C-alpha positions in Angstrom: -41.7 13.5 31.2 -41.7 10.3 28.9 -44.4 9.2 26.5 -44.9 7.0 23.5 -47.4 7.0 20.5 -48.2 4.0 18.4 -50.2 5.8 15.6 -50.1 9.6 14.5 -52.2 11.0 11.9 -51.6 14.7 10.9 -50.0 15.4 14.3 -48.2 18.6 14.7 -46.9 18.9 18.3 -47.5 18.2 21.9 -47.8 21.1 24.3 -46.9 20.1 27.9 -49.0 21.7 30.6 -48.3 21.9 34.3 -50.6 22.7 37.2 -50.0 23.1 40.9 -53.6 22.5 41.9 -54.9 20.2 39.2 -57.3 23.1 38.0 -55.2 26.0 36.8 -52.9 25.0 33.8 -49.7 26.7 32.2 -48.1 25.6 29.0 -44.5 25.0 30.0 -43.2 23.8 26.5 -43.7 22.0 23.3 -42.3 18.9 21.5 -42.6 18.4 17.6 -44.7 15.2 16.7 -43.8 12.9 14.1 -46.7 14.0 11.7 -47.9 10.7 10.2 -46.7 7.5 11.5 -48.1 4.0 12.4 -44.8 3.0 14.4 -44.0 3.5 18.0 -42.4 7.0 18.7 -40.8 7.7 21.9 -40.9 11.4 23.3 -39.4 13.2 26.4 -39.5 16.7 27.9 -37.5 17.8 30.9 -39.3 20.3 33.0 -36.4 22.7 33.9 -38.5 25.2 35.6 -40.0 23.5 38.5 -41.9 25.9 40.8 -40.0 24.6 43.9 -40.5 27.7 46.0 -44.3 27.6 45.5 -45.2 24.1 45.8 -48.1 22.9 47.9 -47.8 21.4 51.2 -47.8 17.9 49.7 -45.2 18.8 47.1 -47.7 17.6 44.2 -47.4 18.8 40.6 -49.9 17.6 37.8 -49.0 17.3 34.1 -51.1 16.7 30.9 -50.4 16.8 27.2 -52.3 18.7 24.6 -52.1 16.8 21.3 -52.3 19.3 18.5 -52.9 18.3 14.8 -51.8 20.1 11.8 -55.4 21.6 11.3 -55.3 23.0 14.9 -57.6 20.6 16.3 -56.5 19.2 19.7 -57.2 16.5 22.4 -55.8 16.2 26.1 -54.1 13.2 27.5 -55.0 11.8 31.0 -53.6 13.9 33.8 -50.5 12.4 35.7 -49.6 13.3 39.2 -46.1 13.9 40.3 -45.2 13.7 44.1 -41.9 15.3 44.8 -39.7 14.4 47.8 -39.6 17.4 50.5 -38.1 20.4 49.0 -36.9 21.3 52.4 -34.6 18.3 52.7 -32.0 17.8 50.1 -30.6 14.6 51.4 -27.4 13.5 50.1 -25.7 15.8 47.4 -22.2 16.0 45.6 -20.9 19.2 44.2 -17.9 19.0 41.7 -15.4 19.9 40.5 -13.9 21.6 43.4 -12.8 24.2 42.9 -15.2 25.2 40.0 -14.2 28.0 37.9 -17.1 28.6 35.4 -19.3 25.6 35.7 -20.1 23.1 38.5 -22.1 20.0 38.8 -24.6 19.2 41.6 -25.8 15.5 42.0 -28.8 15.1 44.2 -30.0 11.6 45.5 
C-alpha cells in the first residue's frame, strides 16, 4: 500500500485497516507519521498477512487508513478496493536457488 501526504499537523501515525467484506475491519499495522510537515511525504506498508485461504469468491480485499493525531483524534481515509487474481491459479512461478538449504525465493508472475 502506498500513499502520500502534502500537509501534516500534529500527526502521530497511520493505522492500516483491512476488511474482507467492506464492513468488518481489522487493524493490520501502523506506520509512523512525519508529525508536522508542509512538504510531500511518501509512505508505504506491505500487507504480509493476506488471508488467502479465507477470501471471498471474487477475491476482493478492502483497505483504509486511520490517521491518528498526537492528541488521539483521528479521521479515516477513503476505502480502496483490491481485486486479487485467482488464488487457485498461481500462473508462472520460479523457485531459487535450487537446491536451497536454509532459504529460498519464490517469484510469482
